[in-house]
C-alpha positions, 0 to 999 in steps of 0.5 A, a space after each residue: 115752213 117756207 114755200 117749196 119755190 121760196 126754198 128752192 130759190 134759197 138753196 139753188 146755189 147749192 145744186 151746181 156745187 153738189 153737181 160739180 162735186 158729183 162730176 169730180 167724183 164720176 171722173 174719178 170712178 171712171 178714169 183710167 190713168 194712161 200708165 195702168 193701160 200698159 202691161 208690167 214688164 221685168 226690170 232690165 239692168 240698164 233701167 234706172 234703180 227701183 224703176 217699175 217697167 210697163 210695156 205695150 204699144 203706142 197708137 200712131 194715127 198718122 205717119 210722120 215725124 213724131 216728138 215723144 218723151 216724158 215728164 218726171 222728178 226721177 230718172 227713167 228710161 223710154 223706148 218707142 220703136 228704136 227710139 230711147 229717151 233718157 233724161 240727164 241731170 240738168 233735164 231733171 233740174 229744169 222747170 218742168 222736168 220733161 225731156 222729149 226726142 223725135 222719131 219718124 214712124 209709120 202709121 199703126 201701133 208701135 212698140 213702148 216700153 217705159 221705166 220710171 219712178 215716182 209721179 212720171 208721165 209720158 208726153 208727145 207731139 203727135 204727127 202735125 202738131 207743134 209747141 208743147 207736148 200734149 199728155 199721152 192719154 190711155 186711148 193711145 196706148 195698149 198692153 199688147 204688143 203692135 201686132 195684136 194691139 187695138 185701140 178705141 178712138 186713139 188720141 181722145 179721151 171722151 169721158 174727160 170731155 164729157 165731164 169738162 162740157 157738163 162742167 161748163 154748161 152748169 157754170 153757164 146755167 149758173 150765170 143764167 140764174 144769177 141773172 134772171 131778174 136783168 134777162 127777164 127785163 130784156 124783150 122778146 123781139 131782142 132775144 129772137 134777133 140775139 138768136 138769129 146773130 147767134 146762129 147765122 155766126 155759127 153756121 158761117 164758122 162751122 161750114 168747112 170747118 176743116 177746109 183751111 187745113 191746120 193753122 199756126 196756133 191751133 195746135 198750141 191751144 189743143 195741146 196746152 188746153 187739153 193739158 189744163 182740162 186734164 189737169 183741172 179734172 184731176 184736180 192737180 195743181 202742182 207747178 209742174 202740170 201748168 208750165 204749158 204756153 203761157 202766151 194764149 188766152 185761157 177761155 180759148 185754150 180751155 175751149 180748145 183742149 175740151 175739143 181736143 179730148 173729144 175728137 182728134 182731127 179738125 172736129 176739135 175745132 168745134 168749141 172755137 166757132 162756137 166761141 166766136 159766135 157767142 162773140 159776135 151775138 154779144 157785140 151786136 147786143 152790146 151795140 143795142 140799146 137797152 141789151 146790156 143785160 143780154 151782153 153781161 150774161 153771154 160775156 162769160 158764158 
């Protein structure tokens, strides 16, 4: 019989795989599909034939110009306040199959009605956002009419964000486990210096996190990253779900998207400063003789 320690080292690779599978199972149990947050309603002659109709309210946290629409392979009819969105045949044939329109809305709940069939989702760009639209989450929808609608942390999907962070932590721990022999050769002084650079770089980036206002590319990363993190957690690898913003580096989009799931506002920037501070510490370690092991582990983390 092998010793428990030897057996644990031999089978350690199974543990992170089982943990990630468990997180996917947990997400399947706790996730609420956005359209399931709306109330069923009777169809209208103007609705596409065979449509399922859902009504309720949409949370508008900040008043102003909102871009709203839907992504679908089949005809739909979306009504938000006084705006009605219907796709043309050309819209349905184009890559991605989504159509959006703009409307000026005051802050507060607004009536929404969605008649669709097949695999459809509501998308939007809230006030202040540019770039590709993001999926409307369940937290921004209510089955009640605007005068009775209530929302909990609208604009977020905190369970998805926490599960994504847990998966990232598992991947980071697995990388450290793979490099444990190389890491053991790094001196204590080097680790202390590396940690000091990491902390200083992080503090420099977190102070005044929202003071600069929104930069031009943040909302692009937030929206596309949020969609991509949602796709991974939903195990949705269909082509139409991966059309959002190919220009930006994928790792930054996943970090920004995770922050966007946890917080609606400048707090969603927090994962990005952490990434920047790790980069600063990583490049410092690469400049030091004998610190390549530290740098190689921190590069993917």
